[in-house]
C-alpha positions in Angstrom: 0.0 0.0 0.0 1.3 3.5 -0.7 3.0 5.6 1.9 1.2 9.0 1.8 3.0 12.2 0.6 3.6 14.7 3.3 1.5 17.9 2.9 2.9 21.1 4.4 0.0 23.4 3.4 -3.1 21.6 4.7 -6.6 23.1 4.4 -6.5 24.1 8.1 -3.8 23.9 10.8 -4.1 21.3 13.5 -1.5 21.9 16.2 -1.7 18.7 18.3 -4.0 16.2 20.0 -5.6 17.9 23.0 -8.2 15.9 25.0 -10.3 12.8 25.2 -14.0 12.6 26.2 -14.9 9.3 27.7 -18.3 8.0 28.7 -18.1 6.1 32.0 -20.7 4.2 34.0 -19.5 4.9 37.6 -18.2 8.5 37.6 -16.9 8.3 41.2 -15.0 5.1 40.6 -13.5 6.4 37.4 -12.5 9.7 39.0 -10.8 7.9 41.8 -8.8 5.8 39.4 -7.5 8.7 37.3 -7.0 11.1 40.1 -5.6 9.0 42.9 -4.0 6.0 41.1 -2.8 7.5 37.8 -2.2 10.9 39.2 -4.1 13.4 37.0 -5.3 16.6 38.5 -9.1 17.4 38.8 -9.9 21.0 37.7 -13.7 20.9 37.8 -16.3 18.3 38.7 -20.0 17.8 39.3 -22.3 14.9 39.4 -22.3 14.5 35.6 -18.7 15.2 34.5 -15.1 15.4 35.7 -12.3 17.4 34.0 -8.7 16.4 34.5 -5.3 17.5 33.2 -1.6 16.6 33.6 0.9 18.6 35.7 2.6 20.3 32.7 -0.6 21.3 30.9 -1.8 24.9 31.0 -5.2 24.0 29.3 -8.2 23.4 31.6 -8.5 19.7 30.7 -7.1 16.9 28.6 -9.5 14.2 29.9 -13.2 14.5 30.4 -15.2 11.8 32.1 -18.9 11.9 31.5 -21.5 9.8 33.4 -23.4 7.6 30.9 -25.4 4.4 30.9 -22.8 2.7 28.7 -19.0 3.0 28.5 -17.8 4.5 25.2 -15.5 7.1 23.6 -17.6 10.2 23.0 -15.0 12.5 21.3 -11.3 13.0 20.6 -10.2 16.6 20.6 -7.5 18.4 18.6 -6.3 22.0 19.0 -6.0 24.2 15.9 -3.9 27.2 15.3 -6.5 30.0 15.6 -10.2 30.6 15.3 -10.0 31.1 11.6 -8.8 27.5 11.2 -12.2 26.4 12.5 -13.9 28.2 9.6 -11.4 26.7 7.1 -12.2 23.3 8.6 -15.9 23.8 8.2 -15.4 24.8 4.6 -13.3 21.7 4.0 -15.8 19.4 5.6 -18.7 21.0 3.6 -16.8 20.6 0.3 -16.0 17.0 1.1 -19.5 15.9 2.4 -18.4 15.5 6.0 -20.9 16.0 8.8 -20.0 18.8 11.2 -21.5 21.3 13.6 -20.4 24.2 15.8 -21.2 23.5 19.4 -20.8 25.0 22.9 -18.5 23.0 25.1 -17.7 23.9 28.8 -14.3 25.7 29.3 -13.6 25.7 25.5 -14.0 28.5 23.0 -15.8 27.9 19.7 -15.8 24.2 19.0 -16.3 22.4 15.8 -17.4 18.7 16.0 -17.3 16.4 13.1 -17.4 12.7 12.2 -14.6 11.7 9.8 -15.2 9.3 6.8 -14.1 6.3 9.0 -16.6 7.1 11.7 -14.3 8.7 14.3 -16.0 11.4 16.3 -13.7 14.4 16.8 -13.8 18.0 17.8 -11.6 21.0 17.0 -11.0 24.2 19.0 -8.6 27.1 19.1 -8.9 28.3 22.7 -9.5 26.8 26.1 -9.5 28.2 29.6 -6.0 28.5 31.0 -4.8 27.3 34.4 -1.4 27.6 36.0 0.7 24.6 35.3 1.5 22.4 38.2 4.9 21.1 37.1 6.7 22.5 40.2 3.9 21.6 42.6 5.6 18.4 43.7 3.4 18.4 46.7 0.4 17.5 44.5 2.1 14.7 42.5 0.4 11.3 42.7 0.6 8.0 40.8 3.0 8.1 37.9 3.2 11.9 37.7 1.5 12.2 34.2 2.6 15.5 32.6 0.7 15.8 29.3 -1.6 14.0 26.9 0.6 12.6 24.1 -1.5 10.7 21.5 -4.5 8.7 20.5 -4.5 5.3 18.9 -7.6 4.0 17.1 -8.8 0.8 15.4 -9.8 1.6 11.8 -11.6 -0.8 9.6 -10.0 0.8 6.5 -6.5 1.7 7.4 -5.2 3.0 4.1 -8.2 5.2 3.5 -7.9 6.6 7.1 -4.2 7.2 6.7 -4.8 9.0 3.4 -7.5 11.2 4.9 -5.3 12.4 7.8 -2.4 12.9 5.4 -4.7 15.4 3.6 -5.1 17.3 6.9 -1.3 17.6 7.2 -0.6 14.6 9.5 2.9 13.2 8.7 3.8 9.6 8.8 6.7 8.6 11.1 6.5 4.8 11.4 4.3 2.1 9.9 3.9 -1.7 10.0 3.4 -3.4 6.7 3.0 -6.8 5.3 6.0 -8.2 3.4 5.9 -8.8 -0.3 5.2 -6.6 -3.4 1.5 -6.2 -2.5 2.0 -5.7 1.2 -0.7 -3.7 3.0 -0.1 -1.1 5.8 -1.6 -2.5 9.0 -0.7 0.3 11.3 0.5 3.9 10.9 1.9 6.5 13.4 1.1 10.1 12.3 2.0 13.4 14.0 1.4 17.1 14.0 3.5 18.3 16.9 6.9 17.0 16.1 7.2 13.7 18.0 6.3 10.2 16.8 2.5 10.6 16.9 -0.6 12.5 17.8 -2.8 9.9 16.0 -2.0 6.2 15.4 -4.2 4.1 13.1 -4.3 0.4 13.7 -6.0 -2.3 11.6 -9.1 -3.8 13.3 -12.8 -3.6 13.9 -13.6 0.0 13.9 -14.2 2.8 14.5 -13.0 2.2 18.1 -10.5 3.9 20.4 -7.6 1.6 21.1 -6.0 3.8 23.7 -5.0 7.3 24.7 -1.6 8.1 26.2 0.0 10.4 28.8 3.6 11.3 28.9 5.5 10.6 32.1 8.9 12.2 33.1 10.9 8.9 33.3 10.6 5.1 33.0 10.8 5.0 36.8 7.5 6.8 37.0 5.9 4.0 35.0 7.5 1.3 37.1 6.2 3.1 40.2 2.7 3.0 38.8 3.0 -0.8 38.6 3.7 -0.8 42.4 0.8 1.6 43.1 -1.7 -0.4 41.1 -0.5 -3.7 42.6 -1.0 -2.4 46.1 -4.3 -0.5 45.5 -6.5 -3.2 44.1 -5.8 -2.6 40.4 -3.3 -5.4 39.7 -5.7 -7.1 37.2 -6.0 -3.8 35.4 -2.4 -4.0 34.2 -2.8 -5.3 30.6 0.6 -5.1 29.0 4.1 -4.0 30.1 6.1 -2.4 31.3 8.3 -2.7 28.2 9.8 -0.8 25.3 8.3 -0.7 21.9 10.5 -1.0 18.8 8.0 1.4 17.2 8.5 4.9 18.6 11.2 3.6 21.0 8.7 4.3 23.8 8.9 2.9 27.3 5.3 1.9 28.0 2.7 0.5 30.3 -0.9 -0.2 29.3 -3.7 -0.3 31.9 -7.5 -0.6 31.8 -9.7 1.8 33.7 -12.8 0.6 35.6 -14.8 0.8 32.4 -12.2 -1.0 30.3 -10.9 2.1 28.5 -7.2 1.5 27.7 -4.7 4.1 28.9 -1.0 4.1 28.0 1.7 5.7 30.2 4.5 6.6 27.9 8.0 8.1 27.7 11.2 8.2 25.6 10.2 8.7 22.0 12.0 11.1 19.7 11.9 14.3 17.6 10.4 14.2 14.1 9.9 17.8 13.3 12.2 18.1 10.3 10.3 18.5 7.0 12.3 15.7 5.4 12.0 13.2 8.2 11.7 9.8 6.5 9.0 7.3 7.8 10.4 4.1 9.3 9.0 0.8 7.9 8.5 -2.3 10.1 7.7 -5.7 8.9 4.7 -7.3 10.7 7.0 -10.3 11.2 9.7 -8.4 13.1 9.1 -9.2 16.8 10.9 -6.0 17.8 8.1 -4.0 16.4 5.7 -4.8 19.2 8.3 -5.0 21.9 12.0 -4.4 21.5 12.6 -7.1 24.0 10.6 -9.6 22.0 7.5 -10.2 24.1 4.3 -10.3 21.9 1.1 -8.5 22.9 -1.8 -10.3 24.4 -4.9 -11.2 22.4 -7.0 -8.4 24.2 -4.6 -5.9 22.6 -5.8 -6.8 19.1 -9.4 -7.4 19.9 -10.7 -5.0 22.6 -11.3 -1.3 22.3 -13.8 1.4 23.2 -16.6 2.0 20.6 -17.5 5.5 19.6 -21.0 6.3 21.0 -23.6 6.0 18.2 -21.2 4.6 15.6 -21.6 1.1 14.1 -18.4 -1.0 14.4 -17.3 -2.6 11.0 -15.2 -5.6 10.3 -11.7 -4.7 9.0 -11.0 -4.7 5.3 -8.4 -7.4 5.9 -7.0 -9.4 8.8 -3.4 -8.7 9.5 -1.1 -11.7 10.3 0.4 -10.6 13.6 2.1 -12.4 16.5 -0.2 -12.9 19.5 1.0 -14.0 23.0 -0.3 -17.4 24.1 
């Protein structure tokens, strides 16, 4: 499958990934997990929603938990360069037959919500209420000291079409997993806007679903510490994968599941990709270092389980990738 051409003058300017909005069944239990175990900071809360952020973030929130009857991913948010980019985005969506609407969202400026051609429900904004960052408030640190939201990873039923769409929006490919042979298909792609490995990763599978969202931690030791915290606070079974190091992105990682089953990655140690001529790195699906540099394959749940987008029908993937799965 073709690797997309990088576009440096997209129709509107997405700066970076910004926030995830998750539907959760037990708001109190979910808040306790993210606040006390993981270590995010609560900025505002009521009986319907909780707004959290990392210690480095000036923005009001990077995670919103909403009380709902069924667990799902409601929206993924991206920040654009300025308010005019929202109008440019609306014009692009109108020209391309993409459903969109301007909405009012708490603590955010004008917000544009849309559903992309693959069924992912996203929102764009230019301004959000500011809060003093807590980077030097070590007295408030809990859990693994998460500092900032880093990326989203989604299951897409049509990987190539999804990659091509986001390439049109200026997302640049950094690494990808591909079948071997002359007709090899791309099974996963890592794409960025902010100059590291990814803001948005696209993985072959039943979709549209959220695979995971990730927070950056200061060091690998913070991630190891979270393992101890979870093991001693009743969340041992919520550790799904890791700690370990990916070949892809070079990231030191841990994947955990929250009380509703949403997957969260704690992440550190990737690299700079901001140069305009940065070349994407290809990985064979048969290379065991791709999943984990140390050789351990991912569990079956990694390939099969994810959070559906509320209101979106999940489709079977266009093809089934031949990947190594742990026994």
